[in-house]
Structure formats: C-alpha cells, structure tokens
ROLUM-280831 format. One record per residue (C-alpha): x, y, z. Coordinates in steps of 0.001 Angstrom, whole numbers, plus 500000, padded with zeros to 6 digits. Example, Ala and Ser with C-alpha at 12.3 -4.5 7.8 and 13.67 -1.06 7.14 Angstrom:
<nodes>
NODE        X        Y        Z
NODE   512300   495500   507800
NODE   513670   498940   507140
</nodes>
This chain:
<nodes>
NODE        X        Y        Z
NODE   500000   500000   500000
NODE   501183   503537   499244
NODE   499856   506924   500339
NODE   499711   509961   498043
NODE   498055   513348   497926
NODE   495492   513593   495138
NODE   497502   516500   493740
NODE   500492   514168   493275
NODE   498467   511773   491129
NODE   496139   514098   489230
NODE   495984   517453   487506
NODE   492651   518669   488841
NODE   490607   520904   486513
NODE   488208   523449   487988
NODE   485956   523858   484970
NODE   484380   526884   483307
NODE   481392   527864   481191
NODE   481905   529357   477726
NODE   480072   532626   477178
NODE   476535   531820   476085
NODE   476571   535092   474132
NODE   479426   533927   471901
NODE   478135   531249   469524
NODE   481634   530393   468283
NODE   482183   528377   471465
NODE   479020   526301   471089
NODE   477562   523627   468786
NODE   480925   521886   468573
NODE   481987   518298   469239
NODE   483112   518373   472892
NODE   480742   517017   475526
NODE   480128   519443   478391
NODE   479237   518181   481884
NODE   477369   519761   484796
NODE   476619   518101   488189
NODE   473165   516944   487118
NODE   474643   515281   484033
NODE   477009   513237   486187
NODE   474070   512191   488357
NODE   472134   511068   485267
NODE   475185   509438   483657
NODE   474945   511656   480593
NODE   476105   515075   479374
NODE   474263   518240   478431
NODE   472717   518548   474994
NODE   474923   521598   474418
NODE   478324   520821   472919
NODE   481292   523182   472956
NODE   483894   523835   470276
NODE   487584   523029   470223
NODE   488111   526801   469888
NODE   487414   527099   473604
NODE   490900   525564   474089
NODE   489973   523701   477256
NODE   489290   519989   477561
NODE   490008   516827   479532
NODE   490739   513425   477945
NODE   488438   510467   477438
NODE   487989   508277   480566
NODE   488835   511106   482947
NODE   487147   510750   486332
NODE   484858   513697   487138
NODE   483037   514661   490357
NODE   480497   517312   491245
NODE   482157   519718   493679
NODE   479052   521713   494595
NODE   475260   521557   494496
NODE   475824   518825   495648
NODE   479271   517403   496320
NODE   479777   513774   495378
NODE   478238   512768   492019
NODE   480934   510685   490313
NODE   481352   509837   486633
NODE   483822   509261   483834
NODE   484040   511059   480500
NODE   483127   509009   477441
NODE   485216   511145   475079
NODE   487319   514313   475117
NODE   485180   516756   477113
NODE   484941   519822   479334
NODE   482831   520702   482361
NODE   481221   523506   484355
NODE   482572   525177   487501
NODE   480462   522814   489595
NODE   482551   519851   488492
NODE   486187   518833   489044
NODE   488103   516693   486563
NODE   490913   514366   487687
NODE   493398   514061   484810
NODE   495731   511162   485596
NODE   499418   512101   485510
NODE   500602   508895   487247
NODE   499326   505961   485187
NODE   502000   503749   486717
NODE   500580   504389   490208
NODE   496796   504536   489832
NODE   494232   503241   487356
NODE   491474   505683   486401
NODE   488820   503007   486905
NODE   490144   502171   490378
NODE   490022   505868   491324
NODE   486473   506054   489935
NODE   485375   503279   492292
NODE   487386   504734   495194
NODE   485728   508107   494666
NODE   482250   506547   494697
NODE   483061   505124   498141
NODE   484695   508259   499530
NODE   483334   511371   497797
NODE   480619   512016   500396
NODE   483297   512370   503099
NODE   484630   515378   501177
NODE   481701   517460   502400
NODE   483447   518076   505728
NODE   486183   519926   503836
NODE   483715   522122   501951
NODE   483119   525834   502469
NODE   480478   528331   501357
NODE   477439   530135   502714
NODE   475003   529890   499780
NODE   476032   526300   498939
NODE   478920   524108   500054
NODE   481820   523608   497652
NODE   485156   521847   497769
NODE   487940   523619   495889
NODE   490727   522327   493667
NODE   493267   523339   496336
NODE   491450   521397   499033
NODE   491147   518313   496835
NODE   494854   518381   495959
NODE   495718   518117   499660
NODE   493529   515073   500391
NODE   495267   511722   500871
NODE   494531   508408   499179
NODE   495947   505019   500170
NODE   496189   502645   497217
NODE   497416   499113   496531
NODE   499816   498213   493720
NODE   498756   498828   490145
NODE   498473   495049   489640
NODE   496149   494637   492629
NODE   494094   497621   491486
NODE   493433   495823   488188
NODE   492348   492655   490019
NODE   489976   494778   492120
NODE   488568   496458   488994
NODE   488032   493083   487331
NODE   486061   491623   490246
NODE   483916   494769   490677
NODE   482991   494817   487006
NODE   481649   491276   487281
NODE   479065   492639   489737
NODE   479112   496330   488844
NODE   475366   496895   489367
NODE   475535   495395   492858
NODE   478619   497462   493749
NODE   477043   500738   492593
NODE   473838   500003   494493
NODE   475497   499151   497831
NODE   478911   500865   497856
NODE   478816   501551   501601
NODE   479071   497795   502301
NODE   482313   497339   500342
NODE   486025   497947   500912
NODE   488409   498186   497957
NODE   491730   498687   499744
NODE   492744   495054   499061
NODE   491669   492300   496711
NODE   490768   490030   499649
NODE   488470   492653   501153
NODE   486597   493306   497913
NODE   486308   489578   497220
NODE   484837   488861   500667
NODE   482548   491903   500683
NODE   481161   491143   497227
NODE   480638   487508   498212
NODE   478547   488705   501173
NODE   476487   490893   498858
NODE   476005   488032   496401
NODE   475085   485514   499113
NODE   472898   487773   501253
NODE   471624   490782   499274
NODE   471391   489508   495696
NODE   468636   486939   496475
NODE   466563   489747   498042
NODE   467198   491951   495000
NODE   466079   489098   492750
NODE   462901   488703   494822
NODE   462138   492416   494384
NODE   462610   492052   490624
NODE   460201   489106   490578
NODE   457608   491106   492526
NODE   457913   493983   490056
NODE   457774   491643   487045
NODE   454579   489996   488287
NODE   452964   493357   489016
NODE   453976   494690   485584
NODE   452479   491647   483865
NODE   449217   492193   485744
NODE   449124   495888   484811
NODE   449829   495105   481149
NODE   447052   492494   481221
NODE   444645   495128   482598
NODE   445754   497666   479999
NODE   445041   495202   477173
NODE   441559   494210   478337
NODE   438868   495203   475773
NODE   436588   498198   476333
NODE   432834   498279   476193
NODE   430846   501293   474954
NODE   430238   502787   478411
NODE   432030   505592   480256
NODE   432143   506821   483841
NODE   433700   509781   485617
NODE   436425   509172   488171
NODE   434067   510056   491049
NODE   432219   506803   490196
NODE   435234   504916   491570
NODE   436567   507174   494320
NODE   435214   509035   497361
NODE   437274   511965   498761
NODE   438408   511627   502367
NODE   440095   514121   504676
NODE   441051   513050   508196
NODE   443097   514675   510927
NODE   446697   513380   511059
NODE   447587   510669   513580
NODE   451346   511396   513650
NODE   452321   508035   512219
NODE   454543   507061   509260
NODE   454055   509342   506268
NODE   453952   509246   502475
NODE   454429   511979   499875
NODE   454903   512214   496111
NODE   458539   511202   496626
NODE   457590   507585   497336
NODE   454913   507209   494636
NODE   455405   505921   491097
NODE   453506   505731   487807
NODE   452480   502136   488585
NODE   450710   502623   491893
NODE   453638   501445   494004
NODE   454752   503021   497270
NODE   458487   502385   497601
NODE   458818   503109   501322
NODE   457155   504851   504248
NODE   458652   508144   505383
NODE   459431   508929   509012
NODE   456918   510408   511444
NODE   456764   514216   511136
NODE   458914   514310   507977
NODE   456363   516922   506950
NODE   455329   519019   509953
NODE   452117   520497   508563
NODE   449418   519855   505953
NODE   449178   516101   506598
NODE   446078   513905   506671
NODE   445442   510425   508021
NODE   444978   507970   505164
NODE   443661   504473   506021
NODE   445082   501273   504589
NODE   443529   500517   501198
NODE   443076   504156   500178
NODE   443863   505535   496737
NODE   446192   508572   496517
NODE   446915   510832   493551
NODE   449622   513508   493305
NODE   447921   516804   492485
NODE   451085   518716   491518
NODE   453206   518183   488413
NODE   450804   515597   487019
NODE   453254   515018   484154
NODE   455201   512870   486685
NODE   452231   510446   486681
NODE   452274   509598   490387
NODE   449541   507642   492151
NODE   449376   504842   494674
NODE   447417   502282   496649
NODE   448192   502628   500344
NODE   449420   499338   501878
NODE   449339   500510   505513
NODE   447602   503346   507349
NODE   449728   506505   507076
NODE   449654   510281   507212
NODE   449667   511636   503631
NODE   451239   514917   502626
NODE   448714   517507   501485
NODE   449935   517430   497876
NODE   448256   514031   497587
NODE   444527   513689   497046
NODE   443189   510914   499295
NODE   440210   508732   498399
NODE   438397   505662   499597
NODE   437535   503168   496856
NODE   433785   502669   496320
NODE   433702   500617   493090
NODE   435975   498214   491235
NODE   438946   500190   489839
NODE   440069   497923   486968
NODE   439032   500563   484411
NODE   440608   503386   486436
NODE   443941   501528   486653
NODE   443882   500942   482904
NODE   443181   504642   482398
NODE   446148   505614   484615
NODE   448449   503294   482643
NODE   447675   505186   479428
NODE   449874   508213   478598
NODE   446985   509978   476848
NODE   445110   510095   480154
NODE   447893   512077   481770
NODE   447754   514572   478945
NODE   444184   515280   480053
NODE   445338   515824   483649
NODE   448136   518117   482439
NODE   445704   520230   480433
NODE   443466   520587   483494
NODE   446383   521744   485679
NODE   447183   525417   486199
NODE   450310   527231   487318
NODE   453739   527688   485721
NODE   456413   526608   488224
NODE   454289   523944   489903
NODE   451140   523069   487898
NODE   448281   521828   490102
NODE   445056   520034   489205
NODE   441957   520723   491313
NODE   440313   517750   493006
NODE   436960   518529   491378
NODE   438583   518626   487927
NODE   440294   515295   488566
NODE   437087   513608   489730
NODE   435138   514849   486720
NODE   437469   513329   484142
NODE   435593   510735   482119
NODE   437119   507376   481247
NODE   436087   504336   479174
NODE   435084   501130   480953
NODE   436554   497679   480457
NODE   434347   494727   479565
NODE   435957   492665   482331
NODE   436641   493658   485931
NODE   439269   491850   488010
NODE   437738   490975   491367
NODE   439372   492901   494251
NODE   442086   494288   491980
NODE   442847   497019   494520
NODE   443517   494392   497219
NODE   445776   492431   494873
NODE   447901   495490   494077
NODE   447955   496522   497745
NODE   449318   493045   498569
NODE   452092   493599   496030
NODE   452922   496910   497714
NODE   452970   495275   501146
NODE   455253   492507   499914
NODE   457637   495006   498315
NODE   457775   497145   501463
NODE   458468   494121   503675
NODE   461183   492887   501308
NODE   462820   496334   501252
NODE   462755   496377   505053
NODE   464448   492961   505123
NODE   467071   494252   502706
NODE   467775   497281   504892
NODE   468243   495078   507947
NODE   470609   492762   506066
NODE   472644   495756   504867
NODE   472934   496983   508455
NODE   474160   493513   509390
NODE   476854   493697   506707
NODE   477908   497166   507847
NODE   478518   495825   511345
</nodes>
C-alpha cells in the first residue's frame, strides 16, 4: 500500500462555462458536463467547440464539487465541464488506474463534504482536493479489484457503503457477502415487480365496452386529521401505483392527513410525473396528495392511469407555471372508458404487492445493516 496526495496523482481541473453570448464556442463536438449530468450518467445537449481551448481526455474521472458534492462519473470522450465539476486528469498511470480511482471516489466522495466551504452552497475547491490523501494498493492489485467489481458492477454501485476496495481480499469477501445475502433479496424484488407489471399490462390490454364513467364513480374523497404516524408523499409514489417506502413520522410538519390502509392517493402537483398509489398501511399523507376511499371496482381506472393519453388530460386541466396543480373537482370529473371485464378485488391484489415490496425492502435494509457491522 502507498499513500499519496490527490495533487500528486492528478491534475485537477476546475471547469468553466463558455460565454453563452458567443456562439463560436458552442455547437461543437466536445461534451460538456454539469453536476446533474454526472448524476444522470449523461452530458448536456449543448456541445462546445475546440476553439474554447479547454478539455480533459476520454475516461477522465469527474466529480460534482458543489450543488451537491459527490456525484461521480467518467468522461466518454474528450470533454469539458462547468465550475460545479472537478476533473481528475491522471498524471501517474503507473501508480493509479482511472477506473480504480472512479470506484474509490464513489466510496469516499461524500466524506469530502466536511472539507467544503460556502454560505450559499457548500463547495470543495481544487486546492482542498489536491491536499487530500489516498491510500492505494499496487497497480496490479488495482486491476484485480477492477476486474472483480465489474463482474458485479450493478451490485457494487447500488450498495457501495458495504464494500472495501483497499485490498483484493476485502473486495472479494465483501462482494461475496452481497452476492450471498443481498442479491437473492434483489432478485425477489425484481420478481415482485415483474409479476405486478404483467398484471398491469394484462389490465391495459383488456377490451373496452361502449360505456364511460367519471372518476368520482370509483373514488370518494376523504380528509382526516393526522395521527402522527409514518408518512407518504409524492417522493415515494410511482407511475404504477407502488409506494416504495414509508417516510418517518413528522417528515412533513404540517398539511398532513390520516389515510387508512387501502386508500387511493393521487399527486395533484406536476401531474406530468404520473404519480399515484394504493396505500398498503395506514399513514399520514402529505397535502399534495389527494386521498380517496375506493367505492367501486377500479380495473378501468387503473387501465386509464396506465395510458399516457390520460395524463395529457390531467396536464391540460392543471394550472400554474412553476408547479402546475390540478383541482380535486377537475380530477374527479374526468371521464374514462370502461373495460368489459373487471378483476375481482384488483385494489387488494395490488395493495398486497405493495405490502410485499415494502416488507422485502425492510428485510434488505436490515441485512445491509448487518453487513455494515
């Protein structure tokens, strides 16, 4: 093992933004990265020109250094980046592999926040990064570590806090634990999602009859005082009716309403995100969610919510620029076509899926905590 300062191994670039008023710098062939692009594993649609005379090579490790600190990526070609990103151009290929540093940074970048400064938003500077230490194995062992990670790259990226990459033995043992303990749970979650998706596709493909009903035929508005129990908000909803987890008590201090198990919730803001859910356990719902009891079979309603055209209707009924909102009355008065077949207790079936997924996620969290110990 050897210890170096990052500044000894890398030329660290601070980034810059070409003038948006000068078109000669834009519409070129160099990718340009911002923090959000690293998070999304992409680059901005805007390309800059070679005339800007600044770039970093292909396969350079990059990291967001503000807003927030810690998104990690690697350039796919010669590129440049904004001031919110730092590039680590390797000047010591005989000491450190770029891919090894990429994985090391994923494990350690969040610890950089304690070295950050700034009042409006925290940022870590090039000077601060150059002074940070890294302990690395030999170049040969780094390659062995890279090889074993890439066999299970998805698992590594999903649970990096359970893994050590300082030695080949550590990474081998830690990945084995993930494979033996966590991977079966991950596979179970995939099976749950696959079964639910097949059911939703089956519902979507059921034939229609010639009748229509408004949404208020299926749902009855409810509004109860909060009980200060686990909460849900739009953050945990999806476009398939799932509820990924329950949020902590008093995550949202005000504007919450008790929502009994079995209720239907619909996100009233930014309807283009297509968020709705069937509540698997009694919770307090954030006020951005409409809450309803179910009064008739919702097979047709679920089919309607699985159709993109339906959400266009909701979008058109929403008002507001920064945060479009649909009124509850407008939502309930939307008319939808009926299916010829109704699946008996379809709401209870989907709620059971949500319960199973939540319990499996809880098991996974407990197993991860076991590995961390």
